[in-house]
N, C-alpha and C positions, 0 to 999 in steps of 0.2 A: 549538120555535123558541129560538135562544140569546138571552141578554140583550143588549139594544141592537141587535136586529136590525131593519133598516129594509126592510119590505115593505109591500104593500097587501094587506090581508086582507079577508075577507068576500066573495071572488069565487070561485065553486066552480071555474071553469077553473084559476085560479091555483093553488088549494089542491090541485087533482089534479095539476098539473104540478109544483108543489114536493114533493108526496108522492113522485112518481117520482125526483126528484132525491135526496132523503134516503134513499131506498131504495137508489139506486146508490152512494151514498157509505157507507151502513151495511155493505154487503156486503163492502167493503175494510177494515173497522176492524182494525187490527193485534191488538187484544185477542182477535179471533176467528180470524184467518188466521196468526198468528205461532205459537201454542202447538203446534198439531198437527203441525207440520213441524220442530220443534227436533230437532237430531242427538242421538245418544248422547254422553254425556260422555266425554273422552279419559282416558287414564291420568294425564296431567299436568294442566296448569292450561288454563283457558278465558279467551281473550281475545275480548272482545265489541267490535267496531268497527261504527258504523252511520253511514250518510251520506244525506241526502236530506230532503225535506219531512216524511216520515213517520218519520224516524230516531229523535226522542225517544220517540214512542208505541210504536215497534217495539221498542226498546230496553226500555222499561218493562214491555211484554208479556212479553218473553224472560225478564227478570230475575224477574218474578213466578213464572214456571213452570219456572225452571231449579233443578235439584237438584244442589247443590255450589257449589263456589268459581266466581266470576265477577268480573271487572272489566273496565273499558275506557272507551271514549269514544263519544259519539254528537255529531255535527255537523248542525245543522238551520238552517233559515232563521230570521231574527229574528222574534220573535213566535210561532214554532212549537215552543218549547222546553216541557218540562215536568219536574216533579221525579222523579228516580230515586233509588233506594236505594244502588246499587252502581255504577252508570255516570255518569260526568261528562258533563254536557250543555253543549255549546258552540253558540252560535248565531253565525251568520256572514253574509256578504254573498251574495243572490241577486237578480236574475240575473247580476249583476257580482260576480266574486269579490273578497274584500278579504284584508286581513292576518290577520283571525281565522280564515278558511278555509285561509289558507297555514299558518298556525301549527298548526292541526288535521292538515292533511295530513303535515306533518313529523313530528308525534308519531304518527300512524298508522303511518309507514314505520319509525319507530325502534322501536315496540312490536312490530310484526310481525316485525322482524329478529331480536329476541331471542327468538323462540320456538323451540322444540325440536321433535324428532320425535315426542315424547310429547303434544305440545300440540295445541290446537284454536283457530283463528281463526274465529269466528263473525261472518260479516259480513252485515250487513243494509243493504240498499240500496233506494232509492225514488227517484222523479222529483225532479230538482233537485241531485243528487250532483254532477254535472259541474261546477257553478258552486261549490259549498259545499266541494269537496275539491280544492284547487288547490295544486298544487307544480310550478312552471314547469321545463321541461327545462333542463338545464345550458346557461348562456348567455343565458337569457331572464329578463326581471324580471316582477315582479307588474304593473307598469304595462303592459309588453308584452301580457301575458295579458289584462288588461282591455280594452286597445285592440281586440284581435283578437275578444274576445267581443261587445264592442259592435259591431263591423262585422258579425259573424256575425249578431247579433239583428236588426239593420236590413237585412240582405240578403234576407230571405224564404227562406233556406235550410232545408229540412226538419231534423228532428232527427238524422236518421242523418248527413246531411252535416256538420252542425254539430259532432257528437260526433267523427266522424272527424278533423277538424281538431284538435279539442281534446285528442284522445288522443295524437296525434303531436307535440303541443308540451307534453306532460306527463311528470312523473317518477312519477306514481302511477296513471294511467288506462291503460286497454289491457293489463290483465293484470300490471301492474307491482306492484301491492300483493300479489297472490298470490306472485309470484316473490320478493318480499322475505320472505315468510313461510316459504318452502320450507327445511326439509322437513316443517314443520307440516301436519297436516290443515286444509283450508280448507272450510268449508261455507257457503254463500251463500244467504240467503233474499231474494227480491227481489218487491217490488210495482211492476208495470209501468205506466209511464206512455208508453210508446212505440208507435206503430202498428206491428203485427207482433210485438211482444213479444221482439225479438231480444236475448238476454242481453249481446251484445257492445255494445248501444247503451244499455241501460238504466244510467244513471249514468256513461256511458262505460267500463262494463265493468272496474273496477279488479281484479277477480278472475278476468276471463273472457279467453280467448284472442282475439285480434283479426284476423279475416280480411282487413283493409284494411291498406294499406301507406303509406309516406311519398309515393310518387307519386300516390296517390289523394288525399291531402291536399293536395298541391300543385295538382293538377288542380281541385279543388273551389275552394281559395281564388283560383284565377286565373278560374274561371268565374263566382264570386260578386263579383268585384272586390274581394277581401280583399287589404289591403295588410299583407304580412307583414315583421317585421324581417328585415334581411340575414342575420343569424344563423340564422334559422329557414330561409330559403330555401336556404342553403348546406348546413345539416344534413339537410333533407329531400331535397335534390337528390342527395346522396350516400347516403341511407339511414341515416344516423348514429343518428337518432331512432326507429328502428323499434320497433313495439311487440311485445309477446309473442305468438308465432304459437300458434293452437290447439293444434298438437301439441308445444309446447315441454315438455321434461321437468319443468320446474319447475311445471307444472300437473297432474302425475300424481296428486296426492293431493287435488284439489279437486273438489267437487261443487256443483251450482247448481240451486236449487228456485225455481221461479215459484209464488208463493202467493197472488196477486191480480192479475187482468188487467182491462183496459177491458171485455172481452167478458163477464166475470163480472157487472159493474155493469149492463150493457145487458140481459142476461139477467135479473136481478132485478128491474129496472125493467119489463120486459115482461111478467113474471109478476104483478106488481103491477097493472100496467094491466088485464089480463085478469081479474083477480080483483075489479076495480071495473067490470067491464062494458064495457071499452073495448077494441076491437080493435088490437093492436100490430103495426106494421109495421117491421121492421129495416132501416135503410138501411146499416149497416155500423159496426163499433165502431172501425175504424182509417182514418177518411177524413182525407186531407191536402189541401193546395192553399191558394190564397188564400181568407181568410175571407169576404170579400164574393162572391167567385166561387161559393163552395159555398152560400152563402145564397141567391143567384139561382137556382141549380139547384134547391135545396130549394122555393124558392118555386113554380117551375113544377110540381114534383111534387105539392105540397100543393094547388094551384088546380085539379089535374085529378084529385084523390083522393076517395074516398068517405071517410065518416066513420071516424075511427080516430085513433091516435096514431102520428107517424113518429118512430122514436127512433134516434139516431146518437151516434157519439163520435169519437175520434181526436185528431189534433192539427193545426190549421190554421195558416198563417202571415199574417203582415201585413208586407208590404213597404213601407218607408217610401221614397216617391218624393222626388225633389228639389225639394221645395216650400218649403224654408226650414225645415221640421221636422226636428229632429235627434234622434238615438236615444240608446241607452245607458241610463245610469240616469236615468229620468224619460222617456225617448222611446218612443214605441211602435214596435215593429219586430219583425223575426225571428219567432219563434215566439209572439208575442204576450206575451212574459215580461216586458216593461217597458211603463210607462204614463207619460205625460207630466207634467212640471210646468215652467211657463215661459210666457213671453208667446207664443211660437210653437208650443209643442208641444202636441199633442192629448193627452188622457187617455184611457185605456182599453186593454184587453187584447184577444184575439182573439174572445172570446165576445160582449163587448159590440158589437164590430165587426160580427161575424156577424149579430147581432140587428137592429142599425141597418139593415144592408143588407137583411136579410129584410123588415123593416117596409117599407122603400121600395119592393121588388119586389112585396110583396102589395098595397100601394096601398089599405089599408083594406078588404080583402077580408072579407066577414061570415063570422062562424063559425070564425075561424082565430086560435088563441093559440098561443104559443110560450115556451120558457124555453131559455136556454144558460147553463151554469155551468162553471167549473173546479173539478173534485171536491176540490181542494186547499184550496178557499175563497178563493182569491185570483186574480182574473183581471188578469194584468199585474202591477202593483206597486201597485195601488189597494186599497182595503178592501173591494171587492165581489167576490163569487164570480162575479157575472153579472147577469141582469136578466130581466123579462117583456116581451112585447109582446102586443098584442091589436089587434082591429079598429080601435079607437078611438086608437091610438098616435099616428099622423101628425096626426089632427085636434087632439088634445089639445097636441102639440107647436106647432102652427101657432098655436094660441091663446096659448101661452107665448111666441111670438116666435122659436121655434127653426127653423132652416132645416136639415132633415135631410140633404139632398145635401151642403151646405157642411161640415157637421159629420163626415159620413162621409168626405169629401176630406181633411179635416185630422186625421182619426183622433181624433176628439173624442168617441167614443161615450160614455164615462163621464159626461162633463157632461151629454150629452143625456139620459141615463136618470136622472141624479142630479136634474136639474130637473124631471122629470116624477114622481118619487118612485117609479120602478119598479125601482130597484137591488135585489139580493138580498145582503145582508150577513150572512154566517154567522160571520166569524171563522175562523181556520185549522182545517180539520177533522183535521189530523194524519194524513192519508193522501193518496193521489195515484193515481188510475187515469184520468187524463186529463180530457178534457172530456165534458161530458154535455149533449145537445141533444135536446128534444121539441118536436114541432108537433101540437097538438091540432087536429082538424079535427071540428067538431061539425055540418056539414052546412048552415051558413048560418042566418041568423037566423029564417026562417020554418019550420026543421026542428026536430024535437024534439031537445033537449040529449042528449047521451050520457052525461052525468053523473047 
């Protein structure tokens, strides 16, 4: 347990669930997953560029095990940095891009463009890179990109749709970084945080060919009611901002290696549960949809299931309704990457929202406990990874004067679990294999515990 962590201890069900989460995070530790996949050194020099929530730890692991000359830059979320000896670490804005991220992206492109055919670009990518590595397409401003990102977050769009739009408004995503590095060799190592583990979606694929097109981006923006700048509409309508296609000659010297996946985290947690004598049931590692809808579906499964633990992952969404709550920095919305600050804004990410909806749907059912956390340690923009619930959650909340339904409607799940003392605060884990959820079913209060 990390210093300063706020959890309730001394409860075997919570200790068991927390152990599964810790196991899910550990299996994706860059120190273990990066070194086995490092490519051979080139004849020339090696440039390491890293982007994402795990960027600093991936860079640190690579430089510790790299034989030979190495230099480069890693850009990660504020608070997720760490000291490297040969790699410069920059912290930038997430989920909304900022000037620090734009500066880093410009430097990435300039350094990549200076490589020769004898050189290697070692690109390390993890979830969060889409926001952290921002270089607006020609004619767009950083303000434009921030506004579009905020609207996407509030829209409830799944990550593949979000990244399709972001790729086509970018000068670095959608294979453009690899194109800048041509004719150098490009080796990408990726920690996936997206359902399906599509290389073109992870971090919006800066070194990967993009199978989507400008028309797709326009269609998504229209269907999600995303207001695009006139410059963007015109460029997308004409195909001017098309990304790098998968068969583009500029990608001939690129390789892509997936080194950690959400499914790996699920498998590791299931093995631990089995070793602890609890039967694991996988509900899937790549579940999507509204957080509260998925919670209600899982409640129905749990209420009709025999003792065991239901394990799932993926990336849910939280769609902000027109209730006076606003999104963006501080507003809950989209993929749950934001959390609120302000008089009318709820606080909390998709995992806490899932748990609050799950607690309401279970309605105090005996013998059912659950955990839901983001494996990067940050659920939304708050300081919690997620939270716990149990059979007594609603009753304790009522005694504390909390209205679960009203707080769910206002996307204020963080405040709900903070008042109960049920938050899980780990700090940044410096990896990211998406969300981890586990529902422990002990068979009811009259049944023997499974722990």
